[in-house]
N, C-alpha and C positions, 0 to 999 in steps of 0.2 A: 504493500500500500504506500503510495508516494506522499506521505505526510510532510516529510522534509521539503520536498519540492512544492507542495501545496502552500506551505508558509512562505517560501520565497516568492511564489507566484502572487500571493495576496499582498505582500509588502510592495512589490513592484507595481501592482495594480492600484494600490492605495496612493502611492506616490504619484502615479500618472493621473489619478483622480484629482489630487491637489493641484496639479498643473492646469487641469481643465477648469476647476472651480474658481481658482484664485483670481483670474481676470474679470469674473463677474461680480466679485465681492466689492461692495460699496460703489458699484457702477450702475445701479438702478436696473437690475435684470427684469425681464418680463416675468409677471407673476399671475398664476391662475388659482382659483379656489376649487379644490377637488370635490367639494360638496359633501353632504351627509356628515358634517362635523370632522371630516378627514384633514382639514387644514389646508395651507397653501402649498403650492409647488412652483418652483422657478425654472427658467430655462437652464440654469446651471444643474439642478437636480436631474433634469431629463438628459442633458448632455453627458453627465457623469454616468448615469444609468446605462445609456447606450454603449458607452465605451467599456464599462465593466462587463456588461452582458456579452459583447462581442469578444473581448479579450479573454475572459475567463472560460467561456464555453468553447472558444476555439482551442484553447489549451487543454480543456478537459471536456470533450464532447459527450462523454457518457454521464456527466453529472446533471443533476436537476438544478432548478433555478427558482428562487423566491426573493423578490425585491419589493420594497414599498412602492416603487414607481413603475413596475411592470404588471400588467394584468395577469392575475394568478390563474393557473390551470391545475388539474389533478395529475398531470404527467409526472410531477416531482415526487408524488407519493409512492411510486414504484421504484424510485432510484435509491441505491445504497448510499451514494454521496450526493449532497446538495449544497450549492452555494446559497447562503442567506446573507443579503446585503441591504444596507440602507445607504443610498448614494450620498445623501447629506443628512446626517442626524442632527437635528437642531435647525431646521429650515427657517423658522421664525427668527432665530438668532442670526442666521446668515443674512436674512432680509434687513434686519435692524442694524447691521454693520458690526455686530459683536464678534469677538474672536472664538467663542466657545462652541463651534460646530465641528463635526467630525465625519470622516468616512468610516463606516463600520462594515467589515467584511469577515465572513466566517465560512468554514467548510464543516458540514455536519455529516457524520457517518452513523447510519442506523440510529438516528435520534440524538446523538451525542456530538457536541462540538469538539473537533480535533485540531483545528488550526484557526487562528483569529488575529485580526489586526484592527486597531482603532487608531486613526491618524488624524491629528489636528494640524492642518498645513499652516495656518496662520500663527500657531504657537510652536511649530516645529517639534511636536511631541508625537512619537510613534510608539504606541503600545502594541506588543505582540506576544503571542503564546502558542505553544504546541503542547498537546496532551502528553503529560508525563515528564515534560522537560522545563517546566517553569514559565514564568512571565517576565517580560522586560519592558523598560521604558528607554528608548534610544540605546538599547543594548545592555543597560544596567538592570540587575535582577530586582524584582519587586517582592514585598512582603506586607501583608495586611497588618493593621494595628492590633494590639492585644487588649484593647479596652473591653471590659466585660460588664460594666454597669450601665444601665439604661440612662440614669440621670447623669448628665454631663457628656454623654456621647455626642460626637459631631456627626449629625445626620444630614445627608443630602436628600431633600424632599421638597415638594411644594408645600407652602404654608397651610393650605387647606387640609392637608393630611393630618394635621396636629389637632384638629378640633376634637373635643372630648368624646363625641358620639362614636368615633372609630376605636376607642380604647377602653379596656376594662379598668375601672378605678381611675379614670382620667389619664390624660396623656403624660408620659414621663417628661422630665425636665431636660429635653434634648437641646443641644446647640444647633439650631436649624440653619442650613445653608442651601443654596440652590444653584444648579447648572442646568441649562435647557436640554442638553444631550444626555439621554439615558446611558448611552455607550460610554460617554466621558465620565458620568457619575460612577459607573461600575469600575472604570479604570482608576479613578481617584481613590476608591476604596482599596483596590489592589495595591496602589502605591503607598497606602497608609496615611495619606494626607487627611482623609476623613475616615470615620470609624464604620459608617454604614450608609446604605442608600435604601430608600423605600419608595415604591410606587403603589398606589391603591387603585389606580384606574386599570382599564383593560390594556394590557401591555403586549404589543406585537412582537413576534419573534425577531423581526429584523432590527428592532430597537435594542435587543439584549443578547442576541446570539454570540456575537464576538466578545462582548463584555463578560458574559458568563464564564467562558474559558479563561480569560485574563484574570478575573477575580478568583476563580477556583485554583488556578495554578499558583496564585500568590498566597493561598491559604484560606480563602474565604469560603463560606457556605452560601450557596445561592439557591433560593426557593421561591415559590409563589407565596402569596400572603398566608396560605394555610400551612406552610412548612413543607410542601412537597417539591421534590427536585424537578426541574423542567425537563421535558422531553420535546425535542424539536422536530420540525417537519410534520406537524399535525395538519389534518384536513382544514381545521379552523386554526390558523397560526397565531394564537393569542393565549395569554395567561391571565389568571385572575390576580392581578397585582404582582409585585416582585420585591424581593429582599436580598441584599448582599451585605455580609459582614463576617467577621470571624465566627466560628461555629457557636460559641457560647452566646455572643451578642445577637446573632441572627435568630437563634432558637428563642431567646428571651423576647425579642421583638414580635415574633410570630405568636408566642404564647400570650402576650399582652394585648394583641389586637382583638377586637370584637369579632366573633364568628358571624358570618352571614346566616340569616335564617331562611 
């Protein structure tokens, strides 16, 4: 199985994506609303998506394909290997001229992520991971934080996720921060700059596939809001919320959340 080559392929593709997206940034790209609450898409998203689709599937024609910006089909469900990508994770951030958007690329084998890259071209930060071989940032190894207490934990999440109704016995005293890209949030947990990330909304596979492996390989536990490990390339490619932190902290967050009835 060409996992080593897959990681090299993802790194080169992510860097090429940065070269395509960068000229559109802060240059008023064309923007469309995808409708049904799916948010905006820009001409940069579409240009990157086309390049990734053509480049990656030319290199691995037997692989399946799942991308936020490509119409999904059930063809991928029969594939052993699948590319799961978000051409620009954090499109709203991209539109606003912020630096915190990323290219998120992953290879999934039989439901498990085996190679992953999250690349922030405007920050020159390239997170990468390969199953069983650790995670890196610009080549340097990553390790999650060892914080085990909920109170005081540095949590990357939207502020509305901290309202009391989501928590048993009220919300812990987190130090709340936010980054628009879910892939970047997971990578920051892997780096140890933050202790945990939490999403309580419907979380698409392309938002978190690459970040899952990067966080796992740095020592994090990654689950949905119920504490179940994610399985990728599902017919409906979404999870019920998402949590990443070291195993003790991740389990504590899941246990403290209110269960859906």
